[in-house]
Structures are given as structure tokens and as C-alpha cells.
C-alpha positions in Angstrom: 9.1 1.8 -6.2 5.9 -0.1 -7.2 4.1 0.5 -10.4 0.5 1.7 -10.0 -2.8 1.8 -11.8 -6.1 3.1 -10.6 -9.9 2.5 -11.2 -12.2 5.4 -10.7 -15.8 5.5 -11.5 -18.5 7.8 -12.9 -20.6 6.9 -10.0 -20.9 4.4 -7.1 -21.7 0.8 -8.1 -20.1 0.7 -11.5 -17.9 -2.3 -10.7 -14.6 -0.7 -9.6 -14.1 -3.3 -6.8 -14.7 -6.2 -9.1 -12.3 -4.8 -11.8 -9.8 -4.1 -9.2 -10.1 -7.7 -8.0 -9.7 -8.9 -11.6 -6.4 -6.9 -12.2 -5.0 -8.1 -8.9 -5.5 -11.7 -10.0 -4.1 -11.1 -13.5 -0.9 -9.5 -12.2 -0.6 -12.2 -9.7 -1.0 -14.9 -12.4 1.7 -13.0 -14.4 4.1 -13.4 -11.5 4.1 -10.0 -9.9 3.9 -9.2 -6.2 0.6 -7.2 -6.3 -1.5 -5.5 -3.6 -4.8 -3.6 -3.7 -5.2 -0.1 -2.2 -8.2 1.9 -1.3 -7.3 5.0 0.6 -10.6 5.7 2.2 -13.5 3.3 2.1 -17.1 4.1 3.4 -18.8 0.8 4.1 -20.4 -1.2 6.9 -18.8 -4.3 5.5 -15.5 -4.9 7.0 -13.1 -7.9 7.5 -10.8 -8.8 10.4 -7.3 -9.5 9.4 -5.5 -12.3 11.1 -4.3 -9.9 13.7 -7.7 -8.7 14.5 -7.7 -5.3 12.6 -10.4 -4.0 10.4 -10.2 -3.3 6.6 -12.9 -3.1 4.1 -14.3 -6.5 2.9 -13.5 -5.7 -0.7 -9.9 -5.0 0.0 -9.7 -8.3 1.8 -11.1 -10.1 -1.2 -8.7 -8.3 -3.5 -5.8 -9.3 -1.4 -6.8 -12.9 -1.6 -7.1 -12.5 -5.4 -3.5 -11.2 -5.3 -2.4 -14.2 -3.3 -1.5 -12.2 -0.1 -2.9 -11.9 3.3 -5.1 -8.8 3.8 -3.2 -5.9 5.6 -4.4 -2.7 7.0 -2.2 -0.7 4.7 -4.5 -1.8 1.9 -7.3 0.3 3.4 -5.9 2.7 6.0 -9.0 4.8 6.5 -12.4 2.9 6.9 -15.6 5.0 7.6 -18.4 2.9 9.0 -21.8 4.8 8.9 -23.5 4.7 12.3 -26.6 6.8 11.2 -27.3 9.5 8.6 -25.2 12.2 10.5 -22.3 10.3 11.9 -19.8 7.5 11.3 -17.1 5.5 13.1 -13.6 6.2 11.9 -11.1 3.3 11.7 -7.5 4.2 11.0 -5.0 1.4 10.3 -7.5 -1.1 11.5 -8.3 0.5 14.9 -11.3 2.7 15.8 -10.3 6.2 16.7 -13.8 7.7 17.4 -16.8 9.0 15.5 -17.0 11.8 13.0 -20.1 13.8 12.4 -21.3 15.1 8.9 -20.4 18.5 10.2 -16.9 17.5 11.0 -16.5 16.1 7.5 -17.9 19.1 5.8 -15.4 21.2 7.8 -12.6 19.1 6.4 -11.5 17.4 9.5 -11.0 14.2 7.7 -8.1 15.8 5.8 -5.7 15.1 8.6 -6.1 11.4 7.8 -4.3 11.9 4.5 -1.0 11.5 6.4 -2.0 8.0 7.4 -2.9 7.3 3.7 0.6 8.6 2.6 2.3 6.2 5.1 0.1 3.2 4.1 0.9 3.7 0.5 4.6 4.1 1.0 4.7 0.8 2.9 2.9 -1.1 0.0 5.2 0.6 -2.5 8.2 -0.8 -0.7 6.7 -4.3 -0.2 5.1 -4.9 -3.6 5.8 -4.6 -7.3 2.3 -3.5 -8.5 -0.5 -1.7 -6.7 -4.0 -1.6 -8.1 -5.8 1.3 -6.6 -9.6 1.8 -6.3 -11.3 5.1 -6.0 -14.6 5.7 -4.2 -17.9 6.9 -5.7 -17.2 9.6 -8.3 -14.2 12.0 -8.5 -16.5 14.9 -9.5 -18.9 15.3 -6.6 -18.5 19.0 -6.5 -19.9 19.5 -2.9 -17.4 16.9 -1.5 -14.4 17.3 -3.8 -12.2 19.5 -1.7 -12.4 16.9 1.1 -12.2 13.7 -1.1 -9.3 11.5 -0.1 -9.9 8.5 -2.2 -9.9 9.7 -5.8 -7.7 12.3 -7.6 -5.8 13.3 -4.4 -4.6 9.6 -4.0 -4.0 9.3 -7.8 -1.6 12.2 -7.7 0.1 10.8 -4.6 0.6 7.4 -6.3 1.4 8.9 -9.7 -1.2 6.4 -10.9 -2.7 6.4 -14.3 -6.5 6.3 -14.0 -9.1 4.2 -15.9 -12.5 5.7 -15.7 -15.2 3.1 -15.3 -18.9 3.4 -16.2 -21.8 0.9 -16.0 -23.4 0.6 -19.4 -26.0 -1.8 -18.2 -27.8 1.0 -16.2 -27.9 3.2 -19.2 -26.5 6.7 -19.7 -22.9 5.5 -19.7 -21.7 7.8 -22.5 -23.1 10.9 -20.9 -21.7 9.9 -17.5 -18.1 9.4 -19.0 -18.2 12.7 -21.0 -19.7 14.6 -18.0 -17.2 13.2 -15.5 -14.3 14.2 -17.7 -15.8 17.6 -18.3 -16.1 18.2 -14.5 -12.6 17.3 -13.8 -9.9 20.0 -13.6 -7.4 20.0 -16.5 -4.6 18.4 -14.5 -7.1 15.7 -13.2 -8.4 15.0 -16.7 -4.8 14.4 -17.9 -4.5 11.6 -15.3 -7.3 9.6 -17.0 -5.7 7.4 -19.5 -8.5 5.3 -20.6 -12.2 4.4 -20.3 -13.7 1.0 -19.3 -17.4 0.3 -20.0 -18.6 -2.4 -17.6 -21.5 -4.8 -17.7 -22.3 -4.8 -21.4 -24.8 -7.2 -22.8 -25.4 -7.4 -26.6 -23.3 -7.5 -29.7 -20.1 -5.5 -29.6 -20.3 -4.6 -33.2 -23.5 -2.6 -32.5 -21.6 -0.6 -29.7 -18.8 0.4 -32.0 -20.2 3.8 -33.1 -20.6 4.7 -29.4 -16.9 3.7 -28.7 -15.8 5.7 -31.6 -17.8 8.7 -30.4 -16.3 8.4 -26.9 -12.7 8.3 -28.2 -13.3 11.3 -30.6 -15.2 13.3 -27.9 -12.9 12.7 -25.0 -9.5 12.0 -26.6 -9.3 9.0 -24.3 -9.0 5.3 -25.6 -11.6 2.7 -24.6 -9.4 0.0 -23.0 -12.2 -2.4 -22.3 -15.8 -3.4 -22.7 -16.6 -5.9 -20.0 -19.6 -8.2 -20.4 -22.2 -8.6 -17.8 -20.9 -11.4 -15.7 -22.4 -13.9 -13.3 -20.0 -14.1 -10.5 -20.2 -15.1 -6.9 -17.8 -12.5 -5.6 -19.8 -10.2 -3.4 -20.3 -6.5 -4.3 -19.2 -4.1 -1.6 -21.3 -1.1 -2.4 -24.4 -0.7 -0.3 -26.4 -0.2 -3.5 -25.6 -3.8 -4.5 -27.3 -7.1 -3.5 -27.3 -8.8 -0.2 -24.0 -10.7 -1.1 -22.1 -8.8 1.6 -23.9 -10.7 4.2 -22.3 -14.0 3.1 -19.1 -14.9 4.8 -16.3 -14.6 2.3 -14.8 -17.8 3.4 -17.8 -19.7 2.1 -16.9 -19.5 -1.6 -14.4 -21.4 -3.7 -12.2 -18.3 -4.2 -9.6 -19.7 -6.4 -12.0 -20.7 -9.1 -14.0 -17.5 -8.9 -10.8 -15.4 -9.1 -9.5 -17.4 -12.1 -12.8 -17.1 -14.0 -13.0 -13.4 -13.3 -9.4 -12.9 -14.5 -10.0 -15.0 -17.6 -12.9 -12.9 -18.6 -11.3 -9.6 -18.0 -8.1 -10.7 -19.8 -10.3 -11.3 -22.8 -12.1 -8.0 -22.8 -9.5 -5.6 -21.4 -6.7 -4.3 -23.6 -3.9 -5.8 -21.3 -1.2 -4.6 -23.6 -2.4 -1.0 -23.1 -2.7 -1.5 -19.4 0.9 -2.9 -19.2 2.0 0.1 -21.2 0.4 2.5 -18.8 2.2 0.7 -16.0 5.5 1.5 -17.6 
């Protein structure tokens, strides 16, 4: 059975995809057979695998960082918005039809969790480590009972969760404390650490905030990642236009290695390996 670890975020666009890419590369460099996994991804930015099946572009990039070919099991449910009220649903790389916002709010997406279970089980058989990525926030109260990508998947995978906040945008401490407060007690117990992403400034000036977070939440801060200049495209629609660039146009190996080197320096990898068990 593969070991697992998961990034969830206090909101969309906090850097979950990039950090997942970094850990995939680090574990690959350390000699593990590693795969990314995102149970459900809502994005227009997809990638065709070598057998013509669709997965989220970020999962394809993460697979490349892990030194393996992208597979549909890495993103079994892909939701491609068509307009403000409907989206195309792609399961295991193939379109199965459209889903309206009404269908979603009535919970019709929950039947897709069986496909998520099967995909994860396949990866657990074929790999040693799986790095999971959540979607948006795990505490969207109006969506939570239909959320397939966050705590429901963390429980399925028995994955320790690292909660990521974007400190560059401001309000990171409040977003961490608020997110943990809104989680159910059993969900909060799954969160084993906090990562502050995109920090710029002197770390010594941030220490009082880190001490506060650890005392307030009872969770260790396992990383403060600096604001990085990287060419790996953001997946989230709130990001830049990088998603329009074909992913084959970059020197991926150099980018992946630079990303991994930075994250090794600023993540507590001893703690992360301890969480992996």
C-alpha cells in the first residue's frame, strides 16, 4: 500500500499545485515511485495522455516531475466549465455528458466517488508514494457535503493533510485559523501541519506569527516557502495566462529540479517523511 500525503488550501490559488509538483519531484529524486492524485479537478486546462485521454494539465505536469507518464487515474474526475450554469464531466479521461449547477447542488456528482476510489486503489498498487492535491478550500459550507476532492478523499487515502495559505496576498494567519475552526473535529485531526507559501521578507520578522499559529492551532508550521519565480504554469483560473502555453515548450527537468531544491530548503522534509510513516 502506497504512503500518502495531501496538500489542501485555505482557498483557491494558494499554490497547492506547485507544491504538489515539488514534492513529486523530491520523492522521485529520493528514489521513490511516486504519483500525483487529484480526485476531482475543475478546470478548462486539460492535457491529452499518450492514449488520447484527458486529465488536468497540472496533474500531467506533476506526473512529469515524478518521472512517469500522465495517467487518467491521477485525475479520475475532470470538470470542464462550459458556462456559468453547466460543465462537461470527464471520467477516466472520457466525456460522459454535461452536469448543470442544479445537478451538482442535488448531489448527483457523488456517484463519481466510486470512480475516485478505483483510481486511487490502482495508484496505491502501482506506486510507493502518492501526493494528493485538494481543490479550493475544504470549508466551503455551501458545497461541503458534495465535495469530493478534499476531506472525503483524505479519509479515503488515510492521508495526513498539510494546509497551505498564501501569505503574499495577506490575511494568511486568519485564513489558517478560520479554516481549521470551520472543519469538523475529525477533519481537523487530519491536518498535521501548516505551510505558508509565497513569503517575501525576513523570516526572523515572521517568527512571532509562526509562534502564534502553532500556539493557536496546535499544528506545526512545516514550511515557509519564498515567493518564487518559476516557469511552471499555474492551473487555477485566477492565475496568469501561463496555462495557454504548451507545456512541452519548457525545459522541464531544470524547472523541476530548481523547484525541488527551493522547497527542500524551506520545507521540513524530516517532518514530512515522519508523516509518511
